C-alpha positions as CSV (number, residue, x, y, z in Angstrom):
1,X,-11.0,11.5,-5.9
2,X,-8.9,9.8,-8.5
3,X,-10.1,6.4,-7.4
4,X,-13.8,7.7,-7.8
5,X,-13.0,9.0,-11.2
6,X,-11.5,5.6,-12.3
7,X,-14.9,4.2,-11.4
8,X,-13.5,1.8,-8.8
9,X,-16.0,0.4,-6.3
10,X,-16.2,1.7,-2.7
11,X,-14.8,-1.6,-1.5
12,X,-11.8,-1.4,-4.0
13,X,-11.2,2.2,-2.9
14,X,-11.1,1.2,0.8
15,X,-8.7,-1.7,0.0
16,X,-6.3,0.7,-1.9
17,X,-6.3,3.3,0.9
18,X,-5.8,0.6,3.5
19,X,-2.8,-0.7,1.4
20,X,-1.4,2.9,0.9
21,X,-1.8,3.6,4.6
22,X,0.1,0.5,5.6
23,X,2.9,1.4,3.2
24,X,3.0,4.9,4.5
25,X,2.9,3.7,8.2
26,X,5.9,1.6,7.6
27,X,8.2,4.5,6.9
28,X,8.7,7.7,8.8
29,X,8.6,9.9,5.8
30,X,6.2,12.0,3.9
31,X,4.3,10.0,1.4
32,X,5.5,12.2,-1.6
33,X,9.1,11.4,-0.7
34,X,8.6,7.6,-1.0
35,X,9.6,6.0,-4.3
36,X,10.9,2.8,-6.0
37,X,13.4,1.7,-3.4
38,X,10.8,2.2,-0.5
39,X,8.3,0.1,-2.5
40,X,10.8,-2.7,-2.8
41,X,11.7,-2.6,0.9
42,X,8.0,-2.6,1.8
43,X,7.3,-5.5,-0.5
44,X,10.3,-7.4,1.0
45,X,8.9,-6.7,4.5
46,X,5.4,-7.8,3.5
47,X,6.7,-11.1,2.0
48,X,8.8,-11.9,5.0
49,X,6.5,-10.6,7.8
50,X,4.2,-13.4,9.0
51,X,1.4,-11.0,9.8
52,X,0.8,-10.2,6.1
53,X,-1.4,-12.3,3.9
54,X,-0.4,-13.5,0.5
55,X,-3.3,-11.5,-1.1
56,X,-1.9,-8.3,0.5
57,X,1.0,-8.6,-1.9
58,X,-0.8,-9.7,-5.1
């Protein structure tokens, strides 16, 4: 709903949700408990993992 209120296009909303789901799937914790340290860990994983594209990180 927040993405719709921010007037993001449906494609942008899909991309954001795909990235959030990828982030959430990387950890075995409730999404609300993930914070700064987990974001850093995930970005490091995304940078060093050959399956992630560079545009995923940008």
